[in-house]
PyMOL Python script that loads the backbone (N, CA, C, O; Angstrom):
from pymol import cmd

cmd.read_pdbstr("""\
ATOM      1  N   MET A   1      -3.011   5.676  19.508  1.00  0.00           N
ATOM      2  CA  MET A   1      -2.801   4.772  20.914  1.00  0.00           C
ATOM      3  C   MET A   1      -2.531   6.214  22.189  1.00  0.00           C
ATOM      4  O   MET A   1      -1.640   6.930  22.646  1.00  0.00           O
ATOM      5  N   LYS A   2      -4.007   5.949  22.287  1.00  0.00           N
ATOM      6  CA  LYS A   2      -4.582   6.955  23.514  1.00  0.00           C
ATOM      7  C   LYS A   2      -4.541   6.780  25.096  1.00  0.00           C
ATOM      8  O   LYS A   2      -4.740   7.475  26.093  1.00  0.00           O
ATOM      9  N   TYR A   3      -3.925   4.583  24.569  1.00  0.00           N
ATOM     10  CA  TYR A   3      -3.881   4.601  25.963  1.00  0.00           C
ATOM     11  C   TYR A   3      -2.434   4.854  26.817  1.00  0.00           C
ATOM     12  O   TYR A   3      -1.362   5.128  26.278  1.00  0.00           O
ATOM     13  N   ASP A   4      -2.620   4.723  28.032  1.00  0.00           N
ATOM     14  CA  ASP A   4      -0.800   4.511  28.722  1.00  0.00           C
ATOM     15  C   ASP A   4      -0.334   2.989  28.383  1.00  0.00           C
ATOM     16  O   ASP A   4       0.794   2.782  27.935  1.00  0.00           O
ATOM     17  N   CYS A   5      -1.405   1.765  28.659  1.00  0.00           N
ATOM     18  CA  CYS A   5      -0.499   0.832  28.356  1.00  0.00           C
ATOM     19  C   CYS A   5      -0.708  -0.116  27.101  1.00  0.00           C
ATOM     20  O   CYS A   5      -0.831  -1.327  27.288  1.00  0.00           O
ATOM     21  N   VAL A   6      -0.735   0.248  26.234  1.00  0.00           N
ATOM     22  CA  VAL A   6      -1.136  -0.055  24.358  1.00  0.00           C
ATOM     23  C   VAL A   6       0.639   0.344  23.670  1.00  0.00           C
ATOM     24  O   VAL A   6       1.239   1.414  23.773  1.00  0.00           O
ATOM     25  N   ARG A   7       0.925  -0.439  23.255  1.00  0.00           N
ATOM     26  CA  ARG A   7       1.867   0.354  22.815  1.00  0.00           C
ATOM     27  C   ARG A   7       2.566  -1.243  21.107  1.00  0.00           C
ATOM     28  O   ARG A   7       2.746  -2.448  21.286  1.00  0.00           O
ATOM     29  N   GLU A   8       2.702  -0.593  20.022  1.00  0.00           N
ATOM     30  CA  GLU A   8       2.725  -1.527  19.299  1.00  0.00           C
ATOM     31  C   GLU A   8       4.027  -2.272  19.086  1.00  0.00           C
ATOM     32  O   GLU A   8       5.165  -1.805  19.131  1.00  0.00           O
ATOM     33  N   LEU A   9       3.680  -3.408  18.866  1.00  0.00           N
ATOM     34  CA  LEU A   9       4.818  -4.853  18.855  1.00  0.00           C
ATOM     35  C   LEU A   9       5.943  -4.809  17.430  1.00  0.00           C
ATOM     36  O   LEU A   9       6.967  -5.403  17.094  1.00  0.00           O
ATOM     37  N   ASN A  10       5.138  -3.831  16.919  1.00  0.00           N
ATOM     38  CA  ASN A  10       5.892  -4.371  15.106  1.00  0.00           C
ATOM     39  C   ASN A  10       7.427  -3.357  15.429  1.00  0.00           C
ATOM     40  O   ASN A  10       7.411  -2.171  15.759  1.00  0.00           O
ATOM     41  N   PRO A  11       8.630  -4.188  15.229  1.00  0.00           N
ATOM     42  CA  PRO A  11       9.459  -3.208  15.740  1.00  0.00           C
ATOM     43  C   PRO A  11       9.837  -2.548  14.060  1.00  0.00           C
ATOM     44  O   PRO A  11      10.729  -1.703  14.138  1.00  0.00           O
ATOM     45  N   ILE A  12       9.645  -2.636  13.505  1.00  0.00           N
ATOM     46  CA  ILE A  12      10.479  -1.169  12.554  1.00  0.00           C
ATOM     47  C   ILE A  12       9.096   0.024  12.806  1.00  0.00           C
ATOM     48  O   ILE A  12       9.426   1.206  12.716  1.00  0.00           O
ATOM     49  N   ILE A  13       8.176  -0.159  12.994  1.00  0.00           N
ATOM     50  CA  ILE A  13       7.070   0.919  13.615  1.00  0.00           C
ATOM     51  C   ILE A  13       7.542   1.442  14.538  1.00  0.00           C
ATOM     52  O   ILE A  13       7.845   2.615  14.320  1.00  0.00           O
ATOM     53  N   GLY A  14       7.850   0.902  15.990  1.00  0.00           N
ATOM     54  CA  GLY A  14       7.933   1.262  17.193  1.00  0.00           C
ATOM     55  C   GLY A  14       7.339   1.247  18.141  1.00  0.00           C
ATOM     56  O   GLY A  14       6.299   0.596  18.238  1.00  0.00           O
ATOM     57  N   GLN A  15       7.710   1.780  18.859  1.00  0.00           N
ATOM     58  CA  GLN A  15       6.445   1.494  19.948  1.00  0.00           C
ATOM     59  C   GLN A  15       5.116   2.644  20.432  1.00  0.00           C
ATOM     60  O   GLN A  15       4.162   2.213  21.079  1.00  0.00           O
ATOM     61  N   LYS A  16       5.161   3.385  20.230  1.00  0.00           N
ATOM     62  CA  LYS A  16       4.340   5.048  20.381  1.00  0.00           C
ATOM     63  C   LYS A  16       4.339   5.567  18.752  1.00  0.00           C
ATOM     64  O   LYS A  16       4.730   6.734  18.717  1.00  0.00           O
ATOM     65  N   PRO A  17       4.000   5.016  17.335  1.00  0.00           N
ATOM     66  CA  PRO A  17       3.887   5.596  16.339  1.00  0.00           C
ATOM     67  C   PRO A  17       2.216   6.615  16.033  1.00  0.00           C
ATOM     68  O   PRO A  17       1.060   6.394  16.393  1.00  0.00           O
ATOM     69  N   THR A  18       2.659   7.410  15.458  1.00  0.00           N
ATOM     70  CA  THR A  18       1.999   8.360  15.100  1.00  0.00           C
ATOM     71  C   THR A  18       0.738   7.449  13.858  1.00  0.00           C
ATOM     72  O   THR A  18       1.112   6.308  13.588  1.00  0.00           O
ATOM     73  N   PRO A  19      -0.201   7.755  13.378  1.00  0.00           N
ATOM     74  CA  PRO A  19      -0.857   6.798  12.752  1.00  0.00           C
ATOM     75  C   PRO A  19      -0.443   7.587  11.187  1.00  0.00           C
ATOM     76  O   PRO A  19      -1.096   7.204  10.217  1.00  0.00           O
ATOM     77  N   ALA A  20       0.959   9.004  10.889  1.00  0.00           N
ATOM     78  CA  ALA A  20       0.685   8.745   9.681  1.00  0.00           C
ATOM     79  C   ALA A  20       2.084   8.168   9.695  1.00  0.00           C
ATOM     80  O   ALA A  20       2.585   8.304   8.579  1.00  0.00           O
ATOM     81  N   LYS A  21       2.857   7.603  10.512  1.00  0.00           N
ATOM     82  CA  LYS A  21       4.334   6.242   9.935  1.00  0.00           C
ATOM     83  C   LYS A  21       3.634   5.713  10.548  1.00  0.00           C
ATOM     84  O   LYS A  21       4.047   5.942  11.684  1.00  0.00           O
ATOM     85  N   MET A  22       2.469   4.884  10.662  1.00  0.00           N
ATOM     86  CA  MET A  22       1.442   3.735  10.758  1.00  0.00           C
ATOM     87  C   MET A  22       0.977   3.896   8.974  1.00  0.00           C
ATOM     88  O   MET A  22       0.350   3.009   8.396  1.00  0.00           O
ATOM     89  N   PHE A  23       1.232   4.632   8.589  1.00  0.00           N
ATOM     90  CA  PHE A  23       0.471   4.726   7.293  1.00  0.00           C
ATOM     91  C   PHE A  23       1.606   4.660   6.143  1.00  0.00           C
ATOM     92  O   PHE A  23       1.488   4.026   5.094  1.00  0.00           O
ATOM     93  N   ALA A  24       2.857   5.519   6.573  1.00  0.00           N
ATOM     94  CA  ALA A  24       3.678   4.954   5.657  1.00  0.00           C
ATOM     95  C   ALA A  24       4.814   3.957   5.345  1.00  0.00           C
ATOM     96  O   ALA A  24       5.272   3.360   4.370  1.00  0.00           O
ATOM     97  N   ILE A  25       4.968   4.044   6.278  1.00  0.00           N
ATOM     98  CA  ILE A  25       5.420   2.265   6.698  1.00  0.00           C
ATOM     99  C   ILE A  25       4.366   1.178   5.715  1.00  0.00           C
ATOM    100  O   ILE A  25       4.611   1.013   4.520  1.00  0.00           O
ATOM    101  N   LYS A  26       3.748   0.815   6.075  1.00  0.00           N
ATOM    102  CA  LYS A  26       2.313  -0.215   5.814  1.00  0.00           C
ATOM    103  C   LYS A  26       2.753   0.178   3.932  1.00  0.00           C
ATOM    104  O   LYS A  26       3.111  -0.561   3.014  1.00  0.00           O
ATOM    105  N   THR A  27       2.450   1.993   4.028  1.00  0.00           N
ATOM    106  CA  THR A  27       1.808   1.957   2.556  1.00  0.00           C
ATOM    107  C   THR A  27       3.282   0.871   1.654  1.00  0.00           C
ATOM    108  O   THR A  27       3.207  -0.180   1.018  1.00  0.00           O
ATOM    109  N   ALA A  28       4.715   1.927   2.079  1.00  0.00           N
ATOM    110  CA  ALA A  28       5.903   1.534   1.325  1.00  0.00           C
ATOM    111  C   ALA A  28       5.861  -0.525   1.707  1.00  0.00           C
ATOM    112  O   ALA A  28       6.598  -1.380   1.216  1.00  0.00           O
ATOM    113  N   ILE A  29       5.411  -0.597   2.107  1.00  0.00           N
ATOM    114  CA  ILE A  29       5.161  -2.434   2.082  1.00  0.00           C
ATOM    115  C   ILE A  29       4.828  -2.777   1.038  1.00  0.00           C
ATOM    116  O   ILE A  29       5.525  -3.229   0.130  1.00  0.00           O
ATOM    117  N   MET A  30       3.128  -2.493   1.087  1.00  0.00           N
ATOM    118  CA  MET A  30       2.207  -2.879   0.448  1.00  0.00           C
ATOM    119  C   MET A  30       2.278  -2.755  -0.887  1.00  0.00           C
ATOM    120  O   MET A  30       2.067  -3.831  -1.446  1.00  0.00           O
ATOM    121  N   ILE A  31       2.526  -1.717  -1.730  1.00  0.00           N
ATOM    122  CA  ILE A  31       2.342  -0.568  -2.613  1.00  0.00           C
ATOM    123  C   ILE A  31       3.781  -2.048  -3.317  1.00  0.00           C
ATOM    124  O   ILE A  31       3.447  -2.766  -4.259  1.00  0.00           O
ATOM    125  N   PRO A  32       4.988  -2.187  -2.759  1.00  0.00           N
ATOM    126  CA  PRO A  32       6.016  -3.485  -3.902  1.00  0.00           C
ATOM    127  C   PRO A  32       5.581  -4.413  -4.237  1.00  0.00           C
ATOM    128  O   PRO A  32       5.687  -4.818  -5.395  1.00  0.00           O
ATOM    129  N   ALA A  33       4.923  -5.055  -3.251  1.00  0.00           N
ATOM    130  CA  ALA A  33       4.184  -5.943  -2.913  1.00  0.00           C
ATOM    131  C   ALA A  33       3.314  -6.141  -3.495  1.00  0.00           C
ATOM    132  O   ALA A  33       3.573  -7.173  -4.113  1.00  0.00           O
ATOM    133  N   ILE A  34       2.093  -5.728  -3.810  1.00  0.00           N
ATOM    134  CA  ILE A  34       1.329  -5.245  -4.680  1.00  0.00           C
ATOM    135  C   ILE A  34       1.357  -5.920  -6.404  1.00  0.00           C
ATOM    136  O   ILE A  34       0.967  -6.895  -7.047  1.00  0.00           O
ATOM    137  N   GLU A  35       2.367  -4.192  -6.621  1.00  0.00           N
ATOM    138  CA  GLU A  35       2.941  -4.600  -7.359  1.00  0.00           C
ATOM    139  C   GLU A  35       3.715  -5.909  -8.004  1.00  0.00           C
ATOM    140  O   GLU A  35       3.737  -6.214  -9.197  1.00  0.00           O
ATOM    141  N   TYR A  36       4.426  -6.689  -6.766  1.00  0.00           N
ATOM    142  CA  TYR A  36       5.211  -7.524  -7.486  1.00  0.00           C
ATOM    143  C   TYR A  36       4.229  -8.780  -8.048  1.00  0.00           C
ATOM    144  O   TYR A  36       4.610  -9.597  -8.886  1.00  0.00           O
ATOM    145  N   ASP A  37       3.241  -8.775  -7.585  1.00  0.00           N
ATOM    146  CA  ASP A  37       2.426 -10.046  -7.221  1.00  0.00           C
ATOM    147  C   ASP A  37       1.591  -9.973  -8.755  1.00  0.00           C
ATOM    148  O   ASP A  37       1.351 -11.037  -9.326  1.00  0.00           O
ATOM    149  N   LEU A  38       1.171  -8.663  -9.375  1.00  0.00           N
ATOM    150  CA  LEU A  38       0.983  -8.668 -10.768  1.00  0.00           C
ATOM    151  C   LEU A  38       1.260  -8.296 -11.436  1.00  0.00           C
ATOM    152  O   LEU A  38       0.374  -7.821 -12.147  1.00  0.00           O
ATOM    153  N   LYS A  39       2.623  -8.125 -11.884  1.00  0.00           N
ATOM    154  CA  LYS A  39       3.624  -8.503 -12.717  1.00  0.00           C
ATOM    155  C   LYS A  39       3.784  -9.782 -13.059  1.00  0.00           C
ATOM    156  O   LYS A  39       4.157 -10.111 -14.185  1.00  0.00           O
ATOM    157  N   ARG A  40       3.435 -10.858 -11.841  1.00  0.00           N
ATOM    158  CA  ARG A  40       4.009 -12.758 -12.443  1.00  0.00           C
ATOM    159  C   ARG A  40       2.566 -12.816 -12.470  1.00  0.00           C
ATOM    160  O   ARG A  40       2.292 -13.590 -13.387  1.00  0.00           O
ATOM    161  N   ASN A  41       1.512 -12.398 -11.940  1.00  0.00           N
ATOM    162  CA  ASN A  41       0.562 -12.515 -12.140  1.00  0.00           C
ATOM    163  C   ASN A  41       0.101 -13.710 -10.835  1.00  0.00           C
ATOM    164  O   ASN A  41      -0.422 -14.819 -10.727  1.00  0.00           O
ATOM    165  N   GLN A  42       0.497 -12.987 -10.273  1.00  0.00           N
ATOM    166  CA  GLN A  42       0.258 -14.034  -8.541  1.00  0.00           C
ATOM    167  C   GLN A  42      -0.926 -13.166  -8.154  1.00  0.00           C
ATOM    168  O   GLN A  42      -1.191 -13.750  -7.104  1.00  0.00           O
ATOM    169  N   LEU A  43      -1.623 -12.422  -8.214  1.00  0.00           N
ATOM    170  CA  LEU A  43      -2.560 -11.939  -7.730  1.00  0.00           C
ATOM    171  C   LEU A  43      -3.872 -12.098  -8.068  1.00  0.00           C
ATOM    172  O   LEU A  43      -4.575 -11.672  -8.985  1.00  0.00           O
ATOM    173  N   THR A  44      -4.082 -12.952  -6.933  1.00  0.00           N
ATOM    174  CA  THR A  44      -6.062 -13.702  -7.825  1.00  0.00           C
ATOM    175  C   THR A  44      -6.613 -13.172  -6.720  1.00  0.00           C
ATOM    176  O   THR A  44      -6.372 -12.156  -6.068  1.00  0.00           O
ATOM    177  N   LYS A  45      -7.733 -14.419  -6.588  1.00  0.00           N
ATOM    178  CA  LYS A  45      -9.178 -13.965  -5.420  1.00  0.00           C
ATOM    179  C   LYS A  45      -8.060 -14.510  -4.345  1.00  0.00           C
ATOM    180  O   LYS A  45      -7.691 -13.623  -3.575  1.00  0.00           O
ATOM    181  N   LYS A  46      -7.453 -15.783  -4.142  1.00  0.00           N
ATOM    182  CA  LYS A  46      -7.738 -16.725  -3.325  1.00  0.00           C
ATOM    183  C   LYS A  46      -6.513 -15.580  -2.412  1.00  0.00           C
ATOM    184  O   LYS A  46      -6.913 -15.185  -1.316  1.00  0.00           O
ATOM    185  N   SER A  47      -5.535 -15.244  -2.732  1.00  0.00           N
ATOM    186  CA  SER A  47      -4.795 -14.807  -2.997  1.00  0.00           C
ATOM    187  C   SER A  47      -5.633 -13.174  -1.664  1.00  0.00           C
ATOM    188  O   SER A  47      -5.860 -13.138  -0.454  1.00  0.00           O
ATOM    189  N   ILE A  48      -5.822 -12.079  -2.888  1.00  0.00           N
ATOM    190  CA  ILE A  48      -6.377 -11.315  -1.681  1.00  0.00           C
ATOM    191  C   ILE A  48      -7.521 -11.950  -0.327  1.00  0.00           C
ATOM    192  O   ILE A  48      -7.302 -11.587   0.829  1.00  0.00           O
ATOM    193  N   ARG A  49      -8.776 -12.956  -0.661  1.00  0.00           N
ATOM    194  CA  ARG A  49      -9.383 -13.031   0.513  1.00  0.00           C
ATOM    195  C   ARG A  49      -8.131 -13.791   1.525  1.00  0.00           C
ATOM    196  O   ARG A  49      -8.357 -14.123   2.689  1.00  0.00           O
ATOM    197  N   SER A  50      -6.959 -13.963   0.923  1.00  0.00           N
ATOM    198  CA  SER A  50      -6.518 -15.377   2.589  1.00  0.00           C
ATOM    199  C   SER A  50      -5.449 -13.241   3.264  1.00  0.00           C
ATOM    200  O   SER A  50      -4.887 -12.915   4.310  1.00  0.00           O
ATOM    201  N   VAL A  51      -5.731 -12.468   1.925  1.00  0.00           N
ATOM    202  CA  VAL A  51      -5.197 -11.441   3.079  1.00  0.00           C
ATOM    203  C   VAL A  51      -6.129 -10.274   3.750  1.00  0.00           C
ATOM    204  O   VAL A  51      -5.625  -9.373   4.422  1.00  0.00           O
ATOM    205  N   ASN A  52      -7.216 -10.352   3.561  1.00  0.00           N
ATOM    206  CA  ASN A  52      -8.241  -9.748   2.973  1.00  0.00           C
ATOM    207  C   ASN A  52      -8.559 -10.475   4.849  1.00  0.00           C
ATOM    208  O   ASN A  52      -8.810  -9.734   5.799  1.00  0.00           O
ATOM    209  N   GLY A  53      -8.461 -11.945   4.950  1.00  0.00           N
ATOM    210  CA  GLY A  53      -8.764 -12.265   6.020  1.00  0.00           C
ATOM    211  C   GLY A  53      -8.089 -12.781   7.515  1.00  0.00           C
ATOM    212  O   GLY A  53      -8.479 -13.321   8.550  1.00  0.00           O
ATOM    213  N   PHE A  54      -6.347 -12.056   6.711  1.00  0.00           N
ATOM    214  CA  PHE A  54      -5.826 -11.741   7.636  1.00  0.00           C
ATOM    215  C   PHE A  54      -5.633 -10.490   8.479  1.00  0.00           C
ATOM    216  O   PHE A  54      -5.289 -10.349   9.653  1.00  0.00           O
ATOM    217  N   MET A  55      -6.041  -9.400   7.277  1.00  0.00           N
ATOM    218  CA  MET A  55      -6.733  -8.426   7.898  1.00  0.00           C
ATOM    219  C   MET A  55      -7.513  -8.330   9.323  1.00  0.00           C
ATOM    220  O   MET A  55      -7.239  -7.672  10.327  1.00  0.00           O
ATOM    221  N   ALA A  56      -8.470  -9.131   9.078  1.00  0.00           N
ATOM    222  CA  ALA A  56      -9.724  -9.203   9.506  1.00  0.00           C
ATOM    223  C   ALA A  56      -9.021  -9.185  11.150  1.00  0.00           C
ATOM    224  O   ALA A  56      -9.218  -8.269  11.948  1.00  0.00           O
ATOM    225  N   ILE A  57      -8.150 -10.441  11.436  1.00  0.00           N
ATOM    226  CA  ILE A  57      -7.588 -10.875  12.674  1.00  0.00           C
ATOM    227  C   ILE A  57      -7.207  -9.818  13.186  1.00  0.00           C
ATOM    228  O   ILE A  57      -7.603  -9.552  14.320  1.00  0.00           O
ATOM    229  N   VAL A  58      -6.493  -9.087  12.621  1.00  0.00           N
ATOM    230  CA  VAL A  58      -6.160  -8.533  13.044  1.00  0.00           C
ATOM    231  C   VAL A  58      -6.555  -6.574  13.435  1.00  0.00           C
ATOM    232  O   VAL A  58      -5.900  -5.714  14.024  1.00  0.00           O
ATOM    233  N   VAL A  59      -7.530  -6.560  12.950  1.00  0.00           N
ATOM    234  CA  VAL A  59      -8.635  -5.493  12.432  1.00  0.00           C
ATOM    235  C   VAL A  59      -9.340  -6.035  14.840  1.00  0.00           C
ATOM    236  O   VAL A  59      -9.333  -5.432  15.912  1.00  0.00           O
ATOM    237  N   ALA A  60      -9.778  -7.477  14.319  1.00  0.00           N
ATOM    238  CA  ALA A  60     -10.697  -8.340  15.172  1.00  0.00           C
ATOM    239  C   ALA A  60      -9.378  -8.190  16.671  1.00  0.00           C
ATOM    240  O   ALA A  60     -10.144  -7.899  17.590  1.00  0.00           O
ATOM    241  N   ASN A  61      -8.189  -8.229  17.195  1.00  0.00           N
ATOM    242  CA  ASN A  61      -7.304  -7.651  17.617  1.00  0.00           C
ATOM    243  C   ASN A  61      -6.835  -6.869  18.286  1.00  0.00           C
ATOM    244  O   ASN A  61      -6.316  -7.073  19.384  1.00  0.00           O
ATOM    245  N   ASN A  62      -6.971  -5.652  17.615  1.00  0.00           N
ATOM    246  CA  ASN A  62      -6.595  -4.571  17.582  1.00  0.00           C
ATOM    247  C   ASN A  62      -8.143  -4.214  18.872  1.00  0.00           C
ATOM    248  O   ASN A  62      -8.081  -3.851  20.046  1.00  0.00           O
ATOM    249  N   HIS A  63      -9.465  -4.537  17.937  1.00  0.00           N
ATOM    250  CA  HIS A  63     -10.622  -4.007  18.673  1.00  0.00           C
ATOM    251  C   HIS A  63     -10.302  -4.840  19.985  1.00  0.00           C
ATOM    252  O   HIS A  63      -9.530  -4.127  20.626  1.00  0.00           O
ATOM    253  N   ASN A  64     -10.534  -6.019  20.689  1.00  0.00           N
ATOM    254  CA  ASN A  64     -10.230  -5.968  22.143  1.00  0.00           C
ATOM    255  C   ASN A  64      -9.432  -5.328  22.234  1.00  0.00           C
ATOM    256  O   ASN A  64      -9.742  -4.164  22.486  1.00  0.00           O
ATOM    257  N   VAL A  65      -7.689  -5.696  22.074  1.00  0.00           N
ATOM    258  CA  VAL A  65      -6.829  -4.564  22.864  1.00  0.00           C
ATOM    259  C   VAL A  65      -8.287  -2.985  23.242  1.00  0.00           C
ATOM    260  O   VAL A  65      -8.624  -2.521  24.331  1.00  0.00           O
ATOM    261  N   MET A  66      -8.611  -2.734  22.298  1.00  0.00           N
ATOM    262  CA  MET A  66      -8.993  -1.120  22.303  1.00  0.00           C
ATOM    263  C   MET A  66      -9.796  -1.866  24.247  1.00  0.00           C
ATOM    264  O   MET A  66      -9.482  -1.739  25.430  1.00  0.00           O
ATOM    265  N   ASN A  67     -10.381  -2.254  23.823  1.00  0.00           N
ATOM    266  CA  ASN A  67     -11.956  -2.400  24.403  1.00  0.00           C
ATOM    267  C   ASN A  67     -11.260  -3.011  25.881  1.00  0.00           C
ATOM    268  O   ASN A  67     -11.584  -2.319  26.847  1.00  0.00           O
ATOM    269  N   LYS A  68     -10.270  -4.304  26.252  1.00  0.00           N
ATOM    270  CA  LYS A  68      -9.855  -3.863  27.588  1.00  0.00           C
ATOM    271  C   LYS A  68      -8.867  -2.577  27.826  1.00  0.00           C
ATOM    272  O   LYS A  68      -8.139  -2.792  28.794  1.00  0.00           O
ATOM    273  N   ALA A  69      -8.705  -1.682  27.398  1.00  0.00           N
ATOM    274  CA  ALA A  69      -7.510  -0.652  27.585  1.00  0.00           C
ATOM    275  C   ALA A  69      -8.539   0.245  28.239  1.00  0.00           C
ATOM    276  O   ALA A  69      -8.140   0.992  29.132  1.00  0.00           O
ATOM    277  N   LYS A  70     -10.070   0.259  27.831  1.00  0.00           N
ATOM    278  CA  LYS A  70     -10.655   1.370  28.123  1.00  0.00           C
ATOM    279  C   LYS A  70     -11.244   1.029  29.528  1.00  0.00           C
ATOM    280  O   LYS A  70     -11.489   1.960  30.295  1.00  0.00           O
ATOM    281  N   ARG A  71     -11.465  -0.171  29.876  1.00  0.00           N
ATOM    282  CA  ARG A  71     -10.812  -1.090  31.480  1.00  0.00           C
ATOM    283  C   ARG A  71     -10.385  -0.584  32.161  1.00  0.00           C
ATOM    284  O   ARG A  71     -10.859   0.124  33.049  1.00  0.00           O
ATOM    285  N   TYR A  72      -9.216  -0.871  31.857  1.00  0.00           N
ATOM    286  CA  TYR A  72      -8.033  -1.216  32.770  1.00  0.00           C
ATOM    287  C   TYR A  72      -6.689  -0.273  32.449  1.00  0.00           C
ATOM    288  O   TYR A  72      -5.601  -0.310  33.025  1.00  0.00           O
ATOM    289  N   CYS A  73      -7.154   0.666  31.238  1.00  0.00           N
ATOM    290  CA  CYS A  73      -5.871   1.268  31.237  1.00  0.00           C
ATOM    291  C   CYS A  73      -6.338   2.772  31.681  1.00  0.00           C
ATOM    292  O   CYS A  73      -7.523   2.895  31.990  1.00  0.00           O
ATOM    293  N   THR A  74      -5.374   4.086  31.742  1.00  0.00           N
ATOM    294  CA  THR A  74      -5.214   5.298  31.791  1.00  0.00           C
ATOM    295  C   THR A  74      -5.326   6.115  30.773  1.00  0.00           C
ATOM    296  O   THR A  74      -4.240   6.447  30.298  1.00  0.00           O
ATOM    297  N   LYS A  75      -6.460   6.654  30.160  1.00  0.00           N
ATOM    298  CA  LYS A  75      -6.246   7.360  28.409  1.00  0.00           C
ATOM    299  C   LYS A  75      -4.992   8.673  28.880  1.00  0.00           C
ATOM    300  O   LYS A  75      -5.330   9.519  29.708  1.00  0.00           O
ATOM    301  N   LYS A  76      -4.195   8.694  28.530  1.00  0.00           N
ATOM    302  CA  LYS A  76      -3.179  10.219  27.942  1.00  0.00           C
ATOM    303  C   LYS A  76      -3.890  11.040  27.987  1.00  0.00           C
ATOM    304  O   LYS A  76      -3.541  12.176  27.666  1.00  0.00           O
TER     305      LYS A  76
END
""", "prot")
cmd.dss("prot")
cmd.show_as("cartoon", "prot")
cmd.util.cbc("prot")
cmd.orient("prot")
């Protein structure tokens, strides 16, 4: 979070998380979810594509937010 006008909207992570905190929380959520799907044979190419598609949307949104922040916000 390099800009004063950008904040995290996920209430679990908090408004100004560190990269380490974001990584830890996302890992703590994703690993059990993936293991659960693997045990139930639910992890398919289709489900992986769906997750990757959703994550692509998240990355595109983050890129858009960053570009707007560069134009309109103050760097910390």
